[in-house]
VMD Tcl script that draws the C-alpha trace (Angstrom):
set ca {
  {0.00 0.00 0.00}
  {1.30 3.45 -0.87}
  {2.34 5.69 2.00}
  {-0.15 8.32 0.85}
  {-2.98 5.77 1.03}
  {-1.87 4.73 4.52}
  {-1.82 8.35 5.67}
  {-5.29 8.98 4.24}
  {-6.65 5.85 5.93}
  {-4.86 6.86 9.13}
  {-6.84 10.11 9.03}
  {-10.14 8.58 7.92}
  {-10.31 5.96 10.67}
  {-10.24 8.36 13.66}
  {-12.63 10.68 11.79}
  {-15.07 7.78 11.49}
  {-14.61 6.84 15.14}
  {-15.15 10.45 16.22}
  {-18.27 10.59 14.06}
  {-19.73 7.53 15.79}
  {-18.88 8.97 19.22}
  {-20.42 12.34 18.41}
  {-23.53 10.66 17.01}
  {-23.92 8.72 20.26}
  {-23.39 11.88 22.30}
  {-25.88 13.77 20.15}
  {-28.48 11.06 20.72}
  {-27.93 10.42 24.42}
  {-26.67 13.72 25.80}
  {-27.83 16.66 23.74}
  {-30.88 15.47 21.82}
  {-29.28 16.15 18.44}
  {-28.71 19.70 17.29}
  {-25.50 20.76 15.67}
  {-23.64 17.86 17.26}
  {-25.54 15.57 14.89}
  {-24.34 17.70 11.98}
  {-20.73 17.41 13.16}
  {-21.12 13.62 13.44}
  {-22.67 13.39 9.97}
  {-19.87 15.37 8.34}
  {-17.20 13.27 10.05}
  {-18.82 9.98 9.06}
  {-19.52 10.93 5.45}
  {-16.11 12.42 4.83}
  {-14.32 9.53 6.57}
  {-15.99 7.18 4.10}
  {-15.09 9.46 1.20}
  {-11.44 9.70 2.27}
  {-11.34 5.90 2.53}
  {-12.53 5.74 -1.07}
  {-9.95 8.28 -2.19}
  {-7.22 6.28 -0.42}
  {-8.24 3.28 -2.52}
  {-8.14 5.32 -5.74}
  {-4.77 7.04 -5.17}
  {-2.60 4.05 -6.25}
  {-4.42 3.90 -9.58}
  {-3.88 7.57 -10.45}
  {-0.75 8.43 -12.40}
  {-1.09 12.02 -13.47}
  {-2.94 14.11 -10.92}
  {-2.00 12.01 -7.89}
  {-0.50 14.99 -6.08}
  {-3.61 17.05 -6.81}
  {-5.82 14.24 -5.52}
  {-3.82 13.87 -2.31}
  {-3.85 17.65 -1.79}
  {-7.60 17.73 -2.35}
  {-8.06 14.92 0.17}
  {-5.94 16.85 2.68}
  {-8.17 19.90 2.23}
  {-11.27 17.77 2.78}
  {-9.76 16.29 5.95}
  {-8.67 19.66 7.34}
  {-11.98 21.29 6.47}
  {-14.01 18.48 7.99}
  {-12.02 18.61 11.21}
  {-12.26 22.39 11.53}
  {-15.98 22.37 10.77}
  {-16.84 19.44 13.04}
  {-14.67 20.47 15.99}
  {-16.15 23.96 15.90}
  {-19.72 22.63 15.89}
  {-18.96 20.13 18.66}
  {-17.39 22.83 20.84}
  {-20.40 25.09 20.32}
  {-22.77 22.33 21.40}
  {-20.76 20.81 24.24}
  {-18.81 23.74 25.69}
  {-20.74 26.78 24.49}
  {-17.68 28.20 22.73}
  {-16.20 28.44 19.25}
  {-12.78 27.17 18.23}
  {-12.03 30.61 16.76}
  {-14.00 33.14 14.72}
  {-15.00 31.84 11.31}
  {-13.83 28.27 11.86}
  {-16.97 26.55 10.57}
  {-17.26 28.65 7.39}
  {-13.52 28.32 6.75}
  {-13.73 24.55 7.24}
  {-16.75 24.37 4.95}
  {-14.90 26.37 2.31}
  {-11.90 24.05 2.57}
  {-14.18 21.05 2.03}
  {-15.73 22.67 -1.05}
  {-12.33 23.51 -2.53}
  {-11.14 19.99 -1.72}
  {-14.08 18.41 -3.54}
  {-13.46 20.66 -6.54}
  {-9.83 19.53 -6.42}
  {-10.99 15.91 -6.58}
  {-12.97 16.79 -9.71}
  {-9.94 18.48 -11.28}
  {-7.70 15.50 -10.46}
  {-10.28 13.15 -11.98}
  {-10.30 15.12 -15.23}
  {-6.52 14.99 -15.67}
  {-5.61 12.50 -18.40}
  {-3.35 9.57 -17.46}
  {-0.46 10.02 -19.90}
}
mol new
graphics top color blue
foreach p $ca { graphics top sphere $p radius 0.5 }
foreach p [lrange $ca 0 end-1] q [lrange $ca 1 end] { graphics top cylinder $p $q radius 0.2 }
display resetview
């Protein structure tokens, strides 16, 4: 397995675990709210990063772009989800603009995946 795939999986697995934990906390402690949103984003993007980790070895041209896009998705998901979880559980924000910045990073990351997918393998 490529190192880049291992790193992506090494990021995706704790994101998935955190998503399950936050979903349980949202159900049993807070009754849902934005904690459920944080859990959903972690779970969905953990699965997506796992898929990207599987694709990376098969990409020749555009591999660096794909890995960079995955890194943006990971960073954005973490910023977004941590900010929402802190708001719900501690009544505070990580820092001003964290959730929108994280959301923007996820959007740019997904657009980067599209760009990497359109690069011809030559």
